[in-house]
N, CA and C of each residue as an Amber inpcrd file, in Angstrom:
protein
   576
  19.8410000 -14.0490000 -27.8120000  20.1120000 -13.1570000 -27.0500000
  18.7550000 -12.9980000 -25.5050000  19.5740000 -12.7190000 -24.3160000
  18.6470000 -12.5950000 -23.6450000  17.8770000 -10.8020000 -22.9120000
  16.9480000 -10.5520000 -23.1020000  16.3890000  -9.6700000 -22.7400000
  15.8480000  -9.5380000 -21.6730000  15.5590000  -8.7630000 -20.9750000
  15.6260000  -8.3220000 -19.2840000  14.3600000  -7.0610000 -19.1680000
  13.9590000  -7.2440000 -18.5410000  13.2740000  -5.9740000 -18.4690000
  13.4050000  -5.1510000 -17.2890000  13.3440000  -3.8570000 -17.4610000
  14.0300000  -2.8750000 -15.8590000  13.2380000  -3.5170000 -14.8590000
  12.3240000  -4.3070000 -14.6120000  11.6800000  -4.3590000 -13.2400000
  13.0310000  -5.5080000 -12.8420000  13.0030000  -7.0870000 -13.9500000
  13.9870000  -8.2110000 -13.6870000  15.8420000  -6.9920000 -13.3480000
  15.8080000  -6.5370000 -13.9840000  16.9820000  -5.5720000 -14.0940000
  17.4770000  -4.9400000 -12.4120000  16.2200000  -4.3530000 -11.8010000
  16.3720000  -4.2540000 -10.2100000  16.4810000  -5.4080000  -9.4470000
  15.5620000  -6.4470000  -9.4170000  16.2160000  -7.8370000  -8.8340000
  16.8510000  -7.9050000  -9.2640000  17.9440000  -8.0780000 -10.2250000
  18.9530000  -8.7880000 -10.2420000  20.1240000  -7.8910000  -9.4500000
  20.3210000  -6.8290000 -10.5610000  21.0240000  -5.7750000  -9.1520000
  20.9300000  -6.2280000  -7.8010000  19.8600000  -6.1260000  -7.1610000
  20.1850000  -6.4450000  -5.6020000  20.4340000  -7.3570000  -5.5410000
  20.2430000  -8.7600000  -5.6230000  20.8200000 -10.4550000  -5.7430000
  22.3950000  -9.7940000  -5.7180000  22.5470000  -9.2940000  -6.7000000
  24.1730000  -9.2110000  -7.3060000  24.4680000  -8.6360000  -6.2940000
  24.3890000  -7.3800000  -5.8090000  24.8190000  -6.3850000  -4.8180000
  24.9460000  -8.1280000  -3.6590000  24.2050000  -9.0290000  -3.1900000
  24.3330000  -9.6170000  -2.1500000  25.2690000 -10.3740000  -2.0770000
  25.4910000 -11.1090000  -3.4700000  26.0980000 -12.1030000  -3.5620000
  27.6800000 -11.9130000  -3.9700000  27.7490000 -10.2010000  -4.3490000
  28.7810000  -9.8030000  -4.4030000  30.6990000 -10.2950000  -3.6040000
  30.4660000 -10.4130000  -2.3320000  31.5750000 -10.6920000  -1.3360000
  31.5430000 -11.7020000  -1.4790000  30.7930000 -12.7740000  -2.3260000
  30.9750000 -14.1830000  -2.1580000  32.0290000 -14.6090000  -3.7270000
  31.3890000 -13.7320000  -4.7030000  32.4840000 -13.6160000  -5.8440000
  33.6760000 -14.6470000  -6.3790000  34.4260000 -13.4570000  -5.1690000
  36.1180000 -13.7790000  -5.5360000  36.4940000 -14.9630000  -4.5690000
  35.3680000 -15.4290000  -3.9600000  35.5810000 -16.6070000  -3.4290000
  35.6680000 -18.1010000  -4.4200000  34.5550000 -18.0160000  -5.2060000
  33.7760000 -18.9390000  -5.9430000  34.5720000 -18.5860000  -7.8500000
  35.1910000 -18.3370000  -7.8040000  36.0090000 -17.5940000  -8.8870000
  37.7170000 -16.6050000  -8.4550000  38.6410000 -17.2830000  -8.0710000
  39.9010000 -17.2640000  -7.4920000  40.4840000 -16.5370000  -8.8730000
  40.8550000 -15.3740000  -8.7790000  41.6930000 -14.9830000  -9.4910000
  41.2460000 -14.0940000 -10.6230000  39.7560000 -14.0890000 -10.4910000
  39.1670000 -13.1020000 -11.8440000  38.7000000 -11.7820000 -10.5790000
  39.1760000 -10.3780000 -11.7400000  38.7950000  -9.3800000 -10.9540000
  36.9440000  -9.2090000 -11.4300000  36.5260000  -8.5870000 -10.3050000
  35.1860000  -8.0770000 -10.2920000  34.8900000  -6.9460000 -10.0790000
  33.5060000  -6.3980000 -10.9630000  33.4050000  -4.2210000 -10.1260000
  32.9700000  -4.3970000  -8.8760000  33.4430000  -3.7140000  -7.9450000
  32.8710000  -3.8160000  -6.7520000  31.3560000  -2.9160000  -6.7490000
  30.4100000  -3.8350000  -6.4980000  28.7220000  -3.3550000  -6.7470000
  28.5050000  -2.5710000  -5.1600000  27.5040000  -1.7490000  -5.1310000
  27.2390000  -1.3790000  -3.9280000  26.3380000  -2.0720000  -3.5090000
  26.3160000  -2.3950000  -1.8540000  25.4520000  -3.1820000  -1.2620000
  24.3210000  -2.6180000  -1.0050000  23.0150000  -3.1160000  -1.4790000
  21.4350000  -2.1970000  -0.4770000  22.0510000  -2.8030000   1.0090000
  21.9290000  -1.9250000   1.7260000  21.5130000  -2.1600000   2.7340000
  20.0520000  -2.4660000   3.6270000  19.6520000  -3.6660000   2.9120000
  18.1990000  -4.3670000   3.3330000  17.8930000  -5.7080000   3.1240000
  17.3100000  -6.3240000   3.0450000  17.0420000  -7.7890000   2.7430000
  15.4380000  -7.9030000   1.4460000  16.1590000  -8.7290000   1.1380000
  14.6190000  -8.7420000  -0.6730000  13.3280000  -9.5710000   0.4600000
  12.7510000  -9.4840000   0.3570000  11.3070000  -9.7230000   0.6960000
  10.5210000 -10.3240000  -0.6160000  10.5970000 -11.8000000  -1.1460000
   9.9530000 -11.7560000  -2.0010000   8.7530000 -12.3990000  -2.1470000
   8.0530000 -12.4810000  -3.1450000   6.6160000 -13.3710000  -3.0780000
   5.7530000 -12.4180000  -2.5150000   4.4760000 -12.4400000  -2.7050000
   2.8870000 -11.4170000  -2.3820000   3.0370000 -12.0500000  -1.5350000
   2.5200000 -13.7310000  -0.7120000   2.6020000 -13.8770000   0.5820000
   3.6220000 -13.9080000   1.4840000   4.7230000 -13.6030000   1.9370000
   5.8170000 -12.8510000   2.0390000   5.4270000 -11.3980000   2.3050000
   5.3630000 -10.6610000   1.5690000   5.0240000  -9.4780000   1.4250000
   3.2600000  -9.2800000   2.2770000   2.6450000  -9.8700000   2.2260000
   1.3000000  -9.8160000   2.6180000   1.7050000 -10.3040000   4.4060000
   2.9910000 -11.2110000   4.6920000   2.7770000 -11.0300000   5.8300000
   3.8550000 -10.2440000   6.7000000   4.3250000  -9.7490000   5.7220000
   5.1120000  -8.1280000   6.1450000   4.7000000  -7.2950000   6.7230000
   3.0970000  -7.2560000   5.6210000   1.8540000  -5.9370000   6.5870000
   1.1800000  -6.8670000   7.6210000   1.3140000  -7.6210000   7.7830000
   0.3570000  -7.9390000   8.6430000   1.4150000  -8.3690000  10.2080000
   2.4640000  -8.3530000  10.1390000   3.4280000  -8.4190000  11.3510000
   3.3590000  -6.8010000  11.7930000   2.9790000  -5.7240000  10.6730000
   3.0320000  -4.5310000  11.0760000   1.6350000  -3.7340000  11.5090000
   0.7120000  -4.4740000  11.9770000  -0.4790000  -4.1590000  12.3440000
  -0.7810000  -2.9750000  13.5020000  -1.6590000  -2.4000000  13.1130000
  -2.1820000  -1.2600000  13.9150000  -0.5660000   0.2720000  13.7750000
   0.3280000  -0.1010000  12.1830000   0.7290000   0.7420000  12.0850000
   0.5710000   1.8920000  11.5340000   1.4450000   2.9090000  11.1570000
   0.5030000   4.0630000  10.5280000   1.2910000   4.5040000   9.4130000
   1.3800000   4.0610000   8.0450000   1.4750000   5.1000000   7.4380000
   1.7600000   6.5480000   7.1590000   3.4600000   6.4860000   6.6290000
   3.4460000   8.4470000   6.3870000   4.4000000   8.3500000   6.0110000
   4.4630000   9.6930000   4.9150000   5.6910000   9.9760000   4.2280000
   6.1170000   8.7360000   2.8520000   4.8710000   8.9630000   1.9850000
   5.2050000   7.6580000   1.2280000   5.7440000   8.3170000  -0.4390000
   6.7470000   8.2760000  -0.9330000   6.9970000   8.3310000  -2.1510000
   6.9690000   7.8080000  -3.2540000   6.6960000   7.4650000  -4.3570000
   6.5750000   7.0350000  -5.2340000   7.2150000   7.7470000  -6.4990000
   8.1660000   6.6660000  -7.3390000   8.6300000   6.7870000  -8.1600000
   9.3560000   5.6950000  -9.0160000   8.8700000   5.6680000 -10.2050000
   8.4120000   4.5080000 -11.6310000   7.7500000   3.4380000 -10.6780000
   8.7150000   2.7680000 -10.6890000   8.2600000   0.9840000 -10.4070000
   8.5530000   1.0230000  -8.6560000   8.5110000   2.0190000  -7.4670000
   8.9520000   1.7420000  -6.8600000   8.2530000   2.6970000  -5.4690000
   7.7060000   2.1570000  -4.3300000   6.9420000   2.7810000  -3.3150000
   7.5420000   2.9370000  -2.0030000   7.8280000   3.7000000  -1.3920000
   8.3630000   4.0150000   0.0690000   7.6310000   4.4130000   0.8470000
   8.0050000   3.9540000   2.0780000   7.0720000   4.9650000   3.3270000
   7.4520000   4.6760000   4.4310000   7.0640000   5.1260000   5.5060000
   7.4010000   4.6420000   6.9650000   6.3440000   4.4240000   7.3710000
   6.6330000   3.2280000   8.0710000   5.2150000   2.7040000   9.4620000
   5.8980000   2.7560000  10.8160000   4.6840000   3.9850000  11.2610000
   5.3530000   3.9020000  12.4060000   4.1030000   3.4870000  13.0710000
   5.3540000   2.6620000  14.2650000   4.2850000   1.4890000  15.3430000
   5.8460000   1.1760000  16.0490000   5.7030000   2.5140000  17.0450000
   6.3200000   2.4620000  18.4280000   6.8080000   1.1870000  19.0100000
   5.4370000   0.1500000  19.4520000   5.5710000  -1.0040000  20.0000000
   6.7030000  -1.9640000  19.7650000   6.3760000  -1.9640000  18.2810000
   7.6830000  -3.0670000  17.7590000   9.1670000  -2.3570000  17.4310000
   8.7600000  -0.9420000  17.2840000  10.7190000  -0.1930000  16.6630000
  11.6250000   0.1310000  18.3210000  10.6310000   0.0000000  19.1710000
  11.6810000   0.4820000  20.1700000  12.1000000  -0.7580000  20.8690000
  11.7910000  -2.0880000  20.7410000  11.7410000  -3.6090000  21.4280000
  13.6550000  -3.4450000  20.3570000  14.0580000  -2.4420000  19.4860000
  15.3240000  -2.6100000  19.1730000  15.7800000  -1.5520000  19.6270000
  15.5110000  -0.3740000  19.2690000  16.0300000   0.8200000  20.1300000
  14.6540000   1.7940000  20.4740000  15.1110000   1.7980000  22.2120000
  13.8560000   2.8540000  22.9780000  13.7820000   4.1360000  22.1340000
  14.2760000   4.5080000  21.4710000  14.1050000   5.9910000  20.7670000
  13.4370000   5.8340000  19.2290000  13.6910000   5.0250000  19.1170000
  13.2310000   4.1110000  17.5430000  11.4880000   4.7710000  17.6250000
  10.9290000   5.0260000  16.3610000   9.4200000   5.3870000  15.8850000
   8.8880000   4.5430000  15.1560000   9.2520000   4.1120000  14.0600000
   9.1800000   3.6010000  12.7050000  10.3200000   2.6780000  11.8690000
   9.4230000   2.3140000  10.6700000  10.4340000   1.2850000  10.1220000
  10.1750000   1.5650000   8.7610000  11.0590000   1.4990000   7.6340000
  10.8570000   2.1930000   6.2300000  10.3340000   1.0710000   5.4060000
   9.8570000   1.1410000   4.5920000   9.5830000  -0.0620000   3.7150000
   9.3970000   0.3390000   2.4560000  10.2270000  -0.0190000   1.8020000
  10.4820000  -0.0400000  -0.4360000   9.9530000  -1.3370000  -0.6250000
   8.6060000  -1.0480000  -2.0640000   8.3030000  -2.1080000  -2.3170000
   8.8150000  -1.6600000  -3.9300000   9.2810000  -2.6000000  -4.6080000
  10.0530000  -2.0790000  -5.6730000   9.5740000  -3.0840000  -6.8100000
   9.4360000  -2.9110000  -7.9800000   8.6560000  -3.8440000  -8.8340000
   7.4010000  -3.6480000  -8.9750000   6.9070000  -2.6300000  -8.5500000
   5.3720000  -2.2100000  -8.2650000   4.8540000  -2.4070000  -9.5310000
   3.7860000  -3.2960000  -9.8230000   3.3300000  -3.5600000 -11.0560000
   1.5340000  -2.9310000 -11.2110000   0.7520000  -2.8850000  -9.8600000
  -0.3350000  -2.7170000  -9.7520000  -0.4690000  -1.6930000  -8.1720000
  -1.1950000  -1.0850000  -8.1810000  -1.2240000  -0.2800000  -6.8010000
  -2.5600000   0.3470000  -7.1870000  -3.7860000  -0.1540000  -6.0130000
  -5.3000000   0.3940000  -6.2530000  -5.6550000   0.5980000  -5.0300000
  -6.8000000   1.6090000  -4.6090000  -7.7140000   1.4760000  -3.4140000
  -8.9650000   1.3020000  -3.6130000  -9.9050000   0.4780000  -2.8750000
 -11.4200000   0.6190000  -2.9290000 -11.5370000   0.9970000  -1.6670000
 -12.3360000   2.2640000  -1.5150000 -12.3790000   2.6900000   0.0050000
 -14.0970000   2.3670000   0.2730000 -14.2490000   2.2500000   2.1500000
 -15.1500000   2.2160000   2.8850000 -15.8580000   3.4960000   2.6920000
 -16.8450000   4.1210000   1.3320000 -17.3920000   5.4830000   1.8160000
 -18.3000000   5.7110000   2.9790000 -18.1400000   6.4830000   3.3610000
 -19.4700000   7.6310000   4.5410000 -20.3420000   7.0790000   4.5740000
 -21.3440000   7.1140000   3.1190000 -22.1710000   6.8030000   2.2440000
 -23.0050000   5.4700000   2.6180000 -21.6700000   4.1720000   3.2520000
 -22.0830000   2.9640000   3.5220000 -22.0400000   2.3520000   1.8690000
 -21.0820000   2.5440000   1.0420000 -20.8820000   2.3740000  -0.1890000
 -19.2310000   1.6900000  -0.0890000 -19.5040000   1.2880000  -1.7390000
 -17.6960000   1.2120000  -1.5820000 -17.4360000   1.7630000  -2.8200000
 -16.0510000   1.9680000  -2.9840000 -15.6960000   2.8970000  -4.8410000
 -13.9640000   2.8300000  -4.5550000 -13.7290000   3.6930000  -5.6810000
 -12.4450000   3.2080000  -5.8600000 -11.7450000   4.9330000  -5.8600000
 -10.5230000   4.9890000  -4.9800000  -9.6020000   6.2350000  -4.8140000
  -8.2160000   5.8670000  -5.1860000  -8.0940000   7.2760000  -5.3810000
  -6.2290000   6.9390000  -6.0700000  -5.4180000   7.1950000  -4.9380000
  -4.8380000   5.7800000  -5.1980000  -4.2140000   4.9970000  -3.8900000
  -3.1200000   5.8870000  -3.1190000  -2.5990000   6.2590000  -4.1020000
  -1.0040000   7.0730000  -3.6720000  -1.6920000   8.3140000  -2.6930000
  -2.9340000   9.1220000  -2.7970000  -3.3310000  10.2920000  -2.2180000
  -3.7550000   9.7490000  -0.9050000  -4.2090000   8.2090000  -0.6800000
  -5.1590000   7.7610000   0.3200000  -3.5330000   7.3640000   1.2030000
  -2.4300000   6.7750000   0.9780000  -1.2200000   6.5700000   1.6570000
  -0.8680000   8.0110000   2.2120000  -1.2220000   9.2590000   1.6670000
  -0.6580000  10.5260000   2.1580000  -1.6770000  11.4110000   3.1970000
  -2.9480000   9.8070000   3.9650000  -3.4490000  10.9110000   4.9250000
  -2.9380000   9.9650000   5.9930000  -2.0820000   9.2250000   6.3610000
  -1.5210000   8.2840000   7.5080000  -2.5380000   7.1110000   7.6960000
  -3.1630000   6.4060000   6.8070000  -3.8490000   5.3050000   7.5700000
  -2.8270000   4.3040000   8.5050000  -3.6800000   3.2880000   9.0250000
  -3.2900000   2.4520000   9.5850000  -3.7310000   0.8510000   9.1730000
  -2.2170000   0.4090000   9.2350000  -2.5180000  -1.1910000   8.6950000
  -3.3300000  -2.1620000   9.9020000  -4.5430000  -2.5000000   9.6040000
  -5.3960000  -3.4030000   9.8950000  -4.6990000  -5.1400000   9.8370000
  -4.4690000  -5.7820000   8.4960000  -4.7680000  -6.9760000   8.4170000
  -3.6970000  -6.8530000   6.6290000  -3.7110000  -7.7620000   6.8610000
  -3.3890000  -7.9740000   5.3460000  -2.8970000  -9.7250000   4.8380000
  -3.5490000  -9.4340000   3.4130000  -3.1320000 -11.3690000   2.7020000
  -3.3570000 -10.9940000   1.5000000  -2.5300000 -12.4500000   1.5560000
  -2.3390000 -12.5130000  -0.4650000  -4.0500000 -12.9300000  -0.5210000
  -4.2090000 -12.4000000  -1.9780000  -5.5580000 -13.3540000  -2.6310000
  -5.5500000 -12.7190000  -4.0400000  -6.0010000 -13.4800000  -5.0490000
  -6.2740000 -13.5600000  -6.3960000  -5.1490000 -12.3220000  -7.0720000
  -3.6240000 -12.9740000  -6.6890000  -2.6220000 -12.8160000  -6.9520000
  -2.4770000 -11.7440000  -6.8140000  -2.9190000 -10.1500000  -5.4330000
  -1.9730000  -9.4620000  -5.0910000  -2.0510000  -9.6330000  -3.9420000
  -1.5940000  -8.5620000  -2.9370000  -1.7380000  -8.9120000  -1.8480000
  -3.1370000  -7.5300000  -0.9920000  -3.7640000  -7.4070000  -0.4330000
  -4.7670000  -6.6290000  -0.1940000  -4.2480000  -6.4370000   1.3580000
  -4.3760000  -5.6340000   1.8190000  -4.1470000  -4.4660000   2.8050000
  -5.0790000  -3.9750000   2.9650000  -5.8100000  -4.2100000   4.1510000
  -7.1380000  -3.5020000   4.8890000  -6.7610000  -2.1930000   6.0360000
  -6.9170000  -1.3200000   5.5270000  -6.4980000  -0.0750000   6.1730000
  -7.5600000   0.5250000   6.7940000  -7.1200000   1.2270000   8.0420000
  -8.0900000   2.1060000   8.7170000  -7.9160000   3.4750000   8.8450000
  -8.9260000   4.3680000   8.0680000  -8.7100000   5.9810000   7.9210000
  -9.2520000   6.4430000   9.1300000  -8.7500000   7.8870000   9.8320000
  -9.5670000   8.2950000  10.7010000  -9.3540000   9.4270000  11.5010000
  -8.4750000  10.1890000   9.5520000  -8.5140000  11.8310000   9.3700000
  -9.8560000  12.5310000   9.2980000 -10.3770000  13.2060000  10.0350000
 -11.9960000  13.8280000   9.8490000 -11.9900000  14.3550000   7.9420000
 -13.1280000  13.9840000   7.6010000 -13.6930000  14.9030000   6.5090000
 -13.0350000  14.0920000   5.1650000 -12.2490000  13.2110000   5.2670000
 -12.0770000  12.6490000   3.8990000 -13.2930000  11.9710000   2.8680000
 -14.2740000  11.4840000   4.1240000 -15.3670000  11.0830000   3.0470000
 -15.5140000   9.4480000   2.6430000 -14.2770000   9.0400000   3.9750000
 -14.4410000   7.5360000   3.9810000 -13.6110000   7.1630000   5.2360000
 -13.7860000   6.0060000   5.5650000 -13.0650000   5.3760000   7.1810000
 -12.0710000   4.2090000   6.6180000 -11.8370000   3.5920000   5.5270000
 -10.9710000   2.8240000   5.5560000 -11.0160000   2.1740000   3.7280000
 -10.3840000   0.9900000   4.0140000 -10.7040000   0.3490000   2.7880000
  -9.6440000  -0.6220000   2.5600000  -9.3160000  -1.1140000   1.0650000
  -8.5310000  -2.2180000   0.9400000  -7.6250000  -1.4850000  -0.2570000
  -6.1930000  -1.5490000   0.3360000  -5.6140000  -1.3230000  -0.3140000
  -4.5850000  -2.6790000  -1.2560000  -4.9620000  -2.5810000  -2.3400000
  -4.2550000  -4.0780000  -3.5310000  -3.1720000  -3.4890000  -4.0340000
  -2.1180000  -4.1030000  -4.1080000  -0.6530000  -3.7130000  -4.4500000
  -0.0150000  -5.4670000  -5.1960000   0.8190000  -5.1900000  -6.3830000
   1.6380000  -6.3240000  -6.7260000   3.4040000  -5.6280000  -6.6780000
   3.9800000  -6.1230000  -6.5880000   5.0490000  -5.7810000  -6.3610000
   6.1260000  -7.3070000  -5.9910000   7.7100000  -6.8050000  -7.1590000
   8.0800000  -8.0100000  -6.9560000   8.7700000  -8.4280000  -5.8670000
   9.3570000  -7.2610000  -5.2730000   9.9980000  -7.5350000  -3.7240000
  10.0110000  -6.3690000  -2.5820000   9.9290000  -7.0970000  -1.2910000
  10.1520000  -5.3430000  -0.2010000  11.2940000  -5.5110000   0.7040000
  11.4740000  -4.4060000   0.6430000  12.9440000  -4.2030000   1.9890000
  12.4330000  -3.1870000   2.9960000  12.6010000  -4.1840000   4.4400000
  12.1360000  -3.1120000   5.5460000  13.4380000  -3.1530000   6.2720000
  13.3670000  -2.1140000   6.6010000  14.9990000  -1.4230000   7.4200000
  14.1940000  -0.4980000   8.9370000  14.7640000  -0.2420000   9.8040000
  14.6430000  -0.1190000  11.0720000  15.0170000   1.5690000  11.0090000
  14.5970000   2.0140000  11.6730000  14.9320000   3.8940000  11.7690000
  16.3540000   3.6910000  11.5010000  17.3110000   3.4630000  11.8350000
  18.8010000   3.7210000  11.9160000  19.0880000   3.5820000  10.1940000
  18.5620000   2.7200000   9.2240000  18.4710000   2.1200000   8.1880000
  19.3010000   0.7920000   8.0930000  18.8920000  -0.0380000   9.2330000
  19.8520000  -1.3490000   9.3610000  18.2380000  -1.8500000   8.6570000
  19.0650000  -3.2250000   7.7420000  18.4020000  -4.4050000   7.8210000
  17.5010000  -4.7880000   8.7970000  16.3430000  -5.4070000   8.6040000
  15.4980000  -6.0750000   9.1000000  14.4700000  -7.2060000   8.5810000
  14.6940000  -8.2760000   8.6110000  14.1400000  -9.9400000   8.1510000
  12.6130000  -9.8440000   8.3420000  12.2290000 -10.3040000   7.6610000
  11.0130000 -10.6050000   8.0420000  10.7180000 -11.5190000   9.0010000
  11.6600000 -12.3890000   8.9830000  12.0310000 -13.7290000  10.7020000
  11.9730000 -12.8280000  11.8090000  12.9300000 -11.8310000  11.9080000
  13.3220000 -10.8240000  13.0610000  11.8620000  -9.9830000  13.3170000
  11.8190000  -9.6850000  12.4900000  10.3540000  -8.7560000  12.4720000
   8.7470000  -9.2020000  13.1920000   8.4610000 -10.5960000  12.8820000
   8.5650000 -11.5350000  13.4730000   8.6310000 -12.2600000  14.8860000
   9.8430000 -12.1290000  15.4370000  10.2710000 -12.3120000  16.1340000
   9.8200000 -11.0450000  17.1150000   9.9720000 -10.0750000  17.1720000
   9.6450000  -8.8330000  17.6580000   8.4890000  -8.9100000  17.9550000
   7.3990000  -8.9200000  17.0520000   6.0920000  -9.0950000  16.9130000
   5.2400000 -10.4030000  18.0410000   6.1110000 -11.3550000  17.9550000
   5.7520000 -12.7310000  19.1710000   6.1470000 -12.1100000  20.5810000
   7.3220000 -11.7140000  20.5360000   7.9250000 -11.3780000  22.1240000
   6.6910000 -10.2830000  22.6210000   6.6590000  -9.2070000  21.5560000
   5.1740000  -7.8850000  22.0270000   4.0230000  -8.8030000  22.7010000
   4.0070000  -9.6360000  21.5000000   2.3810000  -9.5800000  22.0140000
   2.4110000 -11.0520000  22.6350000   3.2260000 -12.0270000  22.8690000
   3.4580000 -12.9420000  24.8260000   3.6210000 -11.7930000  25.5950000
   4.4790000 -11.0870000  25.5950000   4.4240000 -10.3030000  26.9970000
   3.3330000  -9.5010000  27.4360000   2.2460000  -8.7980000  26.4610000
   1.3650000  -8.1240000  26.2480000   0.0360000  -9.4470000  26.8610000
  -0.0540000 -10.3070000  26.4040000  -1.0800000 -11.4450000  26.9170000
  -0.7220000 -11.8220000  28.4980000   0.5120000 -12.1790000  28.9100000
   1.0570000 -12.2950000  30.0730000   1.0280000 -10.9830000  31.1100000
   0.4220000  -9.8750000  30.4380000   0.1850000  -8.6180000  31.2730000
  -1.5630000  -8.7120000  31.7200000  -1.9040000  -9.1350000  31.2490000
  -3.2480000  -8.9910000  31.0370000  -3.9420000 -10.1120000  31.5130000
C-alpha cells in the first residue's frame, strides 16, 4: 500500500488538475471525474523559487496569509505589473508544501537575531535578492518602517512549489516573469 503525505497529496492534486484535459484523449471510453483546474503554473524546486523572488526584486510584500503549509501574499511591483496591464499593481504568490519558514534580522544595534517570520512579512518588507543556499531559499529583505528595531534580514524558507498569478488571477510562468523583467531592464539601460 502506498502512503502519501498531505504535502504530496497537494502536489498530486495540482498536477492532476493540469493533466485533467488530456486524460480522456489518452484513455478513450473511460470516464473521469472532473477536476477543478488551478489557474496557476507550478514553480517547483528551490532554485526556481529563488529565481521567482530574484525577478521580483524591489517588490514589496503585502497582505501575507498563512494556513497550514501554505503561505500567500501580494508583491507590489508596478514596474513589472504595468507591463501586463497599466492598471495592475501586484502579483500574488502562493507557496505550498511549506516545511520551513524563519527570519534572521539585522538588528538596529548591529547584531543579528531571529524574529518571527510571519510578523516580519506583515510590515511590508522589500525584496532585494534571493538565492538557493544550504537546502533553502534565502530572500534578502529590506525593511524601512520606523521603530521596528531592525532594517532587514534573511527570510529562509523551504516549499514544495510556488504559484504566481497576476492581479486578475491569470497564471504567470517563471519564464514570462523573467521576460517582463528583462525587457524592463533593457529599456531602463537604454534610457540611462
